[in-house]
N, CA, C and O atoms as a Maestro MAE file, in Angstrom:
{
 s_m_m2io_version
 :::
 2.0.0
}

f_m_ct {
 s_m_title
 :::
 protein
 m_atom[192] {
  # First column is atom index #
  i_m_mmod_type
  r_m_x_coord
  r_m_y_coord
  r_m_z_coord
  i_m_residue_number
  s_m_chain_name
  s_m_pdb_residue_name
  s_m_pdb_atom_name
  i_m_atomic_number
  :::
  1 25 0.610 -1.256 0.219 1 A "MET " " N  " 7
  2 3 -0.016 -0.017 0.157 1 A "MET " " CA " 6
  3 2 1.080 1.203 -0.081 1 A "MET " " C  " 6
  4 15 1.057 1.919 -1.082 1 A "MET " " O  " 8
  5 25 1.924 1.313 0.863 2 A "ILE " " N  " 7
  6 3 2.878 2.669 1.024 2 A "ILE " " CA " 6
  7 2 3.247 2.439 -0.786 2 A "ILE " " C  " 6
  8 15 3.296 3.477 -1.446 2 A "ILE " " O  " 8
  9 25 3.434 1.418 -1.345 3 A "PHE " " N  " 7
  10 3 4.387 1.774 -2.362 3 A "PHE " " CA " 6
  11 2 3.353 2.208 -3.664 3 A "PHE " " C  " 6
  12 15 3.857 2.891 -4.556 3 A "PHE " " O  " 8
  13 25 1.957 1.828 -3.770 4 A "ASP " " N  " 7
  14 3 0.969 2.462 -4.545 4 A "ASP " " CA " 6
  15 2 0.763 3.922 -4.271 4 A "ASP " " C  " 6
  16 15 0.423 4.780 -5.085 4 A "ASP " " O  " 8
  17 25 1.037 4.076 -2.919 5 A "ASN " " N  " 7
  18 3 0.268 5.739 -2.720 5 A "ASN " " CA " 6
  19 2 1.732 6.544 -3.273 5 A "ASN " " C  " 6
  20 15 1.649 7.689 -3.717 5 A "ASN " " O  " 8
  21 25 2.991 5.860 -3.198 6 A "ALA " " N  " 7
  22 3 4.342 6.778 -3.517 6 A "ALA " " CA " 6
  23 2 4.029 6.738 -4.993 6 A "ALA " " C  " 6
  24 15 3.647 7.801 -5.485 6 A "ALA " " O  " 8
  25 25 4.122 5.747 -5.732 7 A "PHE " " N  " 7
  26 3 4.005 5.541 -7.386 7 A "PHE " " CA " 6
  27 2 2.717 6.577 -7.662 7 A "PHE " " C  " 6
  28 15 2.876 7.220 -8.700 7 A "PHE " " O  " 8
  29 25 1.587 6.844 -7.012 8 A "ARG " " N  " 7
  30 3 0.207 7.705 -7.749 8 A "ARG " " CA " 6
  31 2 1.153 8.981 -7.409 8 A "ARG " " C  " 6
  32 15 1.278 9.797 -8.322 8 A "ARG " " O  " 8
  33 25 1.736 9.199 -6.363 9 A "THR " " N  " 7
  34 3 2.242 10.565 -6.125 9 A "THR " " CA " 6
  35 2 3.283 11.233 -7.092 9 A "THR " " C  " 6
  36 15 3.427 12.365 -7.553 9 A "THR " " O  " 8
  37 25 3.890 10.135 -7.188 10 A "ILE " " N  " 7
  38 3 5.067 10.103 -8.555 10 A "ILE " " CA " 6
  39 2 4.077 10.566 -9.899 10 A "ILE " " C  " 6
  40 15 4.432 11.511 -10.603 10 A "ILE " " O  " 8
  41 25 3.285 10.094 -10.074 11 A "LEU " " N  " 7
  42 3 2.807 9.869 -11.226 11 A "LEU " " CA " 6
  43 2 2.158 11.249 -11.580 11 A "LEU " " C  " 6
  44 15 2.231 11.795 -12.680 11 A "LEU " " O  " 8
  45 25 1.714 11.576 -10.818 12 A "GLU " " N  " 7
  46 3 0.793 13.150 -10.268 12 A "GLU " " CA " 6
  47 2 1.512 14.289 -10.392 12 A "GLU " " C  " 6
  48 15 1.384 15.224 -11.182 12 A "GLU " " O  " 8
  49 25 2.452 14.059 -9.328 13 A "ARG " " N  " 7
  50 3 3.762 15.382 -9.349 13 A "ARG " " CA " 6
  51 2 5.016 15.161 -10.313 13 A "ARG " " C  " 6
  52 15 5.614 16.179 -10.661 13 A "ARG " " O  " 8
  53 25 5.381 14.161 -10.688 14 A "ALA " " N  " 7
  54 3 6.640 14.157 -11.671 14 A "ALA " " CA " 6
  55 2 6.572 12.856 -12.107 14 A "ALA " " C  " 6
  56 15 7.128 11.865 -11.632 14 A "ALA " " O  " 8
  57 25 5.550 12.987 -13.431 15 A "PRO " " N  " 7
  58 3 5.587 11.872 -14.235 15 A "PRO " " CA " 6
  59 2 6.898 11.937 -15.430 15 A "PRO " " C  " 6
  60 15 6.832 11.145 -16.370 15 A "PRO " " O  " 8
  61 25 7.856 12.728 -15.361 16 A "GLU " " N  " 7
  62 3 8.890 12.451 -16.149 16 A "GLU " " CA " 6
  63 2 9.802 11.727 -15.187 16 A "GLU " " C  " 6
  64 15 10.995 11.785 -15.483 16 A "GLU " " O  " 8
  65 25 9.425 10.934 -13.895 17 A "LEU " " N  " 7
  66 3 10.775 10.260 -13.337 17 A "LEU " " CA " 6
  67 2 10.071 8.857 -13.727 17 A "LEU " " C  " 6
  68 15 10.781 7.852 -13.701 17 A "LEU " " O  " 8
  69 25 8.807 8.748 -14.061 18 A "VAL " " N  " 7
  70 3 8.468 7.251 -14.228 18 A "VAL " " CA " 6
  71 2 9.089 6.577 -15.273 18 A "VAL " " C  " 6
  72 15 8.514 5.511 -15.491 18 A "VAL " " O  " 8
  73 25 9.923 6.756 -15.916 19 A "VAL " " N  " 7
  74 3 10.619 5.887 -17.035 19 A "VAL " " CA " 6
  75 2 12.053 5.543 -16.339 19 A "VAL " " C  " 6
  76 15 12.817 4.660 -16.729 19 A "VAL " " O  " 8
  77 25 12.236 6.287 -15.393 20 A "MET " " N  " 7
  78 3 13.794 6.153 -14.817 20 A "MET " " CA " 6
  79 2 13.412 5.189 -13.236 20 A "MET " " C  " 6
  80 15 14.244 4.694 -12.477 20 A "MET " " O  " 8
  81 25 12.469 5.168 -13.154 21 A "MET " " N  " 7
  82 3 11.530 4.206 -11.587 21 A "MET " " CA " 6
  83 2 11.310 3.257 -12.317 21 A "MET " " C  " 6
  84 15 11.438 2.245 -11.628 21 A "MET " " O  " 8
  85 25 10.921 2.876 -13.824 22 A "ILE " " N  " 7
  86 3 10.482 1.357 -14.460 22 A "ILE " " CA " 6
  87 2 11.961 0.665 -14.546 22 A "ILE " " C  " 6
  88 15 12.018 -0.536 -14.281 22 A "ILE " " O  " 8
  89 25 12.968 1.245 -14.844 23 A "ASN " " N  " 7
  90 3 14.157 1.063 -15.727 23 A "ASN " " CA " 6
  91 2 14.956 0.641 -14.393 23 A "ASN " " C  " 6
  92 15 15.802 -0.243 -14.535 23 A "ASN " " O  " 8
  93 25 14.750 1.240 -12.991 24 A "GLU " " N  " 7
  94 3 15.146 0.402 -12.073 24 A "GLU " " CA " 6
  95 2 14.803 -0.467 -11.518 24 A "GLU " " C  " 6
  96 15 15.588 -1.355 -11.185 24 A "GLU " " O  " 8
  97 25 13.468 -0.499 -11.224 25 A "ALA " " N  " 7
  98 3 12.847 -1.519 -10.942 25 A "ALA " " CA " 6
  99 2 12.365 -3.188 -11.621 25 A "ALA " " C  " 6
  100 15 11.864 -4.130 -11.007 25 A "ALA " " O  " 8
  101 25 12.696 -3.097 -12.926 26 A "PHE " " N  " 7
  102 3 12.408 -4.110 -14.024 26 A "PHE " " CA " 6
  103 2 13.551 -4.281 -14.411 26 A "PHE " " C  " 6
  104 15 13.541 -5.207 -15.222 26 A "PHE " " O  " 8
  105 25 15.028 -3.689 -14.198 27 A "HIS " " N  " 7
  106 3 16.046 -3.730 -14.681 27 A "HIS " " CA " 6
  107 2 16.057 -3.425 -16.659 27 A "HIS " " C  " 6
  108 15 16.716 -4.129 -17.424 27 A "HIS " " O  " 8
  109 25 15.232 -2.323 -17.079 28 A "THR " " N  " 7
  110 3 15.360 -2.637 -18.264 28 A "THR " " CA " 6
  111 2 15.793 -1.048 -18.735 28 A "THR " " C  " 6
  112 15 15.731 -0.334 -17.734 28 A "THR " " O  " 8
  113 25 16.159 -0.370 -19.790 29 A "ASP " " N  " 7
  114 3 17.055 0.404 -20.308 29 A "ASP " " CA " 6
  115 2 16.043 1.164 -21.503 29 A "ASP " " C  " 6
  116 15 16.317 1.322 -22.693 29 A "ASP " " O  " 8
  117 25 15.011 1.501 -20.904 30 A "TYR " " N  " 7
  118 3 14.412 2.746 -21.650 30 A "TYR " " CA " 6
  119 2 14.551 4.087 -21.984 30 A "TYR " " C  " 6
  120 15 14.354 4.962 -21.141 30 A "TYR " " O  " 8
  121 25 14.860 4.329 -23.088 31 A "SER " " N  " 7
  122 3 15.147 5.714 -23.129 31 A "SER " " CA " 6
  123 2 14.187 7.120 -22.674 31 A "SER " " C  " 6
  124 15 13.071 7.176 -23.189 31 A "SER " " O  " 8
  125 25 14.491 7.958 -21.968 32 A "PHE " " N  " 7
  126 3 13.769 8.825 -21.001 32 A "PHE " " CA " 6
  127 2 12.807 9.713 -22.195 32 A "PHE " " C  " 6
  128 15 11.896 10.496 -21.925 32 A "PHE " " O  " 8
  129 25 13.229 9.395 -23.360 33 A "ASP " " N  " 7
  130 3 12.328 10.326 -24.560 33 A "ASP " " CA " 6
  131 2 11.015 9.307 -24.855 33 A "ASP " " C  " 6
  132 15 10.242 9.779 -25.688 33 A "ASP " " O  " 8
  133 25 10.662 8.094 -24.357 34 A "GLU " " N  " 7
  134 3 9.926 7.228 -24.500 34 A "GLU " " CA " 6
  135 2 8.419 8.003 -23.964 34 A "GLU " " C  " 6
  136 15 8.225 8.693 -22.963 34 A "GLU " " O  " 8
  137 25 7.666 7.671 -24.834 35 A "PRO " " N  " 7
  138 3 6.402 8.683 -24.754 35 A "PRO " " CA " 6
  139 2 5.654 7.560 -23.398 35 A "PRO " " C  " 6
  140 15 6.003 6.381 -23.458 35 A "PRO " " O  " 8
  141 25 4.810 7.912 -22.412 36 A "VAL " " N  " 7
  142 3 4.431 7.519 -21.187 36 A "VAL " " CA " 6
  143 2 3.144 7.791 -21.470 36 A "VAL " " C  " 6
  144 15 2.702 8.930 -21.314 36 A "VAL " " O  " 8
  145 25 2.431 6.834 -21.895 37 A "MET " " N  " 7
  146 3 0.732 7.148 -21.557 37 A "MET " " CA " 6
  147 2 0.211 6.799 -20.531 37 A "MET " " C  " 6
  148 15 0.432 5.630 -20.216 37 A "MET " " O  " 8
  149 25 -0.788 7.736 -19.476 38 A "GLN " " N  " 7
  150 3 -1.067 7.683 -18.499 38 A "GLN " " CA " 6
  151 2 -2.542 7.267 -18.675 38 A "GLN " " C  " 6
  152 15 -3.422 8.050 -19.033 38 A "GLN " " O  " 8
  153 25 -2.697 6.203 -18.444 39 A "CYS " " N  " 7
  154 3 -4.444 5.753 -18.138 39 A "CYS " " CA " 6
  155 2 -4.676 5.962 -16.566 39 A "CYS " " C  " 6
  156 15 -4.127 5.532 -15.551 39 A "CYS " " O  " 8
  157 25 -5.778 6.848 -16.845 40 A "ARG " " N  " 7
  158 3 -6.370 7.586 -15.045 40 A "ARG " " CA " 6
  159 2 -7.356 6.522 -14.573 40 A "ARG " " C  " 6
  160 15 -8.055 5.865 -15.344 40 A "ARG " " O  " 8
  161 25 -7.357 6.430 -13.524 41 A "ASN " " N  " 7
  162 3 -8.697 5.663 -12.829 41 A "ASN " " CA " 6
  163 2 -9.482 6.625 -11.521 41 A "ASN " " C  " 6
  164 15 -9.454 7.856 -11.519 41 A "ASN " " O  " 8
  165 25 -9.901 6.111 -10.862 42 A "GLU " " N  " 7
  166 3 -10.618 6.743 -9.826 42 A "GLU " " CA " 6
  167 2 -9.192 7.026 -8.627 42 A "GLU " " C  " 6
  168 15 -9.482 7.680 -7.626 42 A "GLU " " O  " 8
  169 25 -8.271 6.717 -8.716 43 A "HIS " " N  " 7
  170 3 -7.220 6.801 -7.768 43 A "HIS " " CA " 6
  171 2 -6.391 7.888 -8.381 43 A "HIS " " C  " 6
  172 15 -6.185 8.855 -7.648 43 A "HIS " " O  " 8
  173 25 -5.844 7.917 -9.656 44 A "VAL " " N  " 7
  174 3 -4.903 8.755 -10.198 44 A "VAL " " CA " 6
  175 2 -5.833 10.164 -10.589 44 A "VAL " " C  " 6
  176 15 -6.952 9.908 -11.033 44 A "VAL " " O  " 8
  177 25 -5.595 11.129 -10.507 45 A "THR " " N  " 7
  178 3 -6.406 12.167 -11.067 45 A "THR " " CA " 6
  179 2 -5.443 13.344 -11.871 45 A "THR " " C  " 6
  180 15 -4.324 13.604 -11.429 45 A "THR " " O  " 8
  181 25 -5.818 13.819 -12.720 46 A "LYS " " N  " 7
  182 3 -4.792 14.459 -13.758 46 A "LYS " " CA " 6
  183 2 -4.572 16.001 -13.098 46 A "LYS " " C  " 6
  184 15 -5.461 16.845 -12.986 46 A "LYS " " O  " 8
  185 25 -3.296 16.136 -12.729 47 A "ALA " " N  " 7
  186 3 -2.996 17.157 -12.013 47 A "ALA " " CA " 6
  187 2 -2.804 18.612 -13.074 47 A "ALA " " C  " 6
  188 15 -2.561 18.592 -14.281 47 A "ALA " " O  " 8
  189 25 -2.974 19.670 -12.304 48 A "GLY " " N  " 7
  190 3 -3.075 21.034 -12.863 48 A "GLY " " CA " 6
  191 2 -4.201 20.728 -13.877 48 A "GLY " " C  " 6
  192 15 -4.634 21.619 -14.607 48 A "GLY " " O  " 8
  :::
 }
 m_bond[191] {
  # First column is bond index #
  i_m_from
  i_m_to
  i_m_order
  :::
  1 1 2 1
  2 2 3 1
  3 3 4 2
  4 3 5 1
  5 5 6 1
  6 6 7 1
  7 7 8 2
  8 7 9 1
  9 9 10 1
  10 10 11 1
  11 11 12 2
  12 11 13 1
  13 13 14 1
  14 14 15 1
  15 15 16 2
  16 15 17 1
  17 17 18 1
  18 18 19 1
  19 19 20 2
  20 19 21 1
  21 21 22 1
  22 22 23 1
  23 23 24 2
  24 23 25 1
  25 25 26 1
  26 26 27 1
  27 27 28 2
  28 27 29 1
  29 29 30 1
  30 30 31 1
  31 31 32 2
  32 31 33 1
  33 33 34 1
  34 34 35 1
  35 35 36 2
  36 35 37 1
  37 37 38 1
  38 38 39 1
  39 39 40 2
  40 39 41 1
  41 41 42 1
  42 42 43 1
  43 43 44 2
  44 43 45 1
  45 45 46 1
  46 46 47 1
  47 47 48 2
  48 47 49 1
  49 49 50 1
  50 50 51 1
  51 51 52 2
  52 51 53 1
  53 53 54 1
  54 54 55 1
  55 55 56 2
  56 55 57 1
  57 57 58 1
  58 58 59 1
  59 59 60 2
  60 59 61 1
  61 61 62 1
  62 62 63 1
  63 63 64 2
  64 63 65 1
  65 65 66 1
  66 66 67 1
  67 67 68 2
  68 67 69 1
  69 69 70 1
  70 70 71 1
  71 71 72 2
  72 71 73 1
  73 73 74 1
  74 74 75 1
  75 75 76 2
  76 75 77 1
  77 77 78 1
  78 78 79 1
  79 79 80 2
  80 79 81 1
  81 81 82 1
  82 82 83 1
  83 83 84 2
  84 83 85 1
  85 85 86 1
  86 86 87 1
  87 87 88 2
  88 87 89 1
  89 89 90 1
  90 90 91 1
  91 91 92 2
  92 91 93 1
  93 93 94 1
  94 94 95 1
  95 95 96 2
  96 95 97 1
  97 97 98 1
  98 98 99 1
  99 99 100 2
  100 99 101 1
  101 101 102 1
  102 102 103 1
  103 103 104 2
  104 103 105 1
  105 105 106 1
  106 106 107 1
  107 107 108 2
  108 107 109 1
  109 109 110 1
  110 110 111 1
  111 111 112 2
  112 111 113 1
  113 113 114 1
  114 114 115 1
  115 115 116 2
  116 115 117 1
  117 117 118 1
  118 118 119 1
  119 119 120 2
  120 119 121 1
  121 121 122 1
  122 122 123 1
  123 123 124 2
  124 123 125 1
  125 125 126 1
  126 126 127 1
  127 127 128 2
  128 127 129 1
  129 129 130 1
  130 130 131 1
  131 131 132 2
  132 131 133 1
  133 133 134 1
  134 134 135 1
  135 135 136 2
  136 135 137 1
  137 137 138 1
  138 138 139 1
  139 139 140 2
  140 139 141 1
  141 141 142 1
  142 142 143 1
  143 143 144 2
  144 143 145 1
  145 145 146 1
  146 146 147 1
  147 147 148 2
  148 147 149 1
  149 149 150 1
  150 150 151 1
  151 151 152 2
  152 151 153 1
  153 153 154 1
  154 154 155 1
  155 155 156 2
  156 155 157 1
  157 157 158 1
  158 158 159 1
  159 159 160 2
  160 159 161 1
  161 161 162 1
  162 162 163 1
  163 163 164 2
  164 163 165 1
  165 165 166 1
  166 166 167 1
  167 167 168 2
  168 167 169 1
  169 169 170 1
  170 170 171 1
  171 171 172 2
  172 171 173 1
  173 173 174 1
  174 174 175 1
  175 175 176 2
  176 175 177 1
  177 177 178 1
  178 178 179 1
  179 179 180 2
  180 179 181 1
  181 181 182 1
  182 182 183 1
  183 183 184 2
  184 183 185 1
  185 185 186 1
  186 186 187 1
  187 187 188 2
  188 187 189 1
  189 189 190 1
  190 190 191 1
  191 191 192 2
  :::
 }
}
């Protein structure tokens, strides 16, 4: 649950960090230029 809340916060406040987090968690090497499609639900709202 703590991870879920932290991940939601990152998605809302710093979406540019998502690729770095995925690379670290899953040992991948995606470019920071990769497009990130965010599918929102009742737990994640669009910031701004």
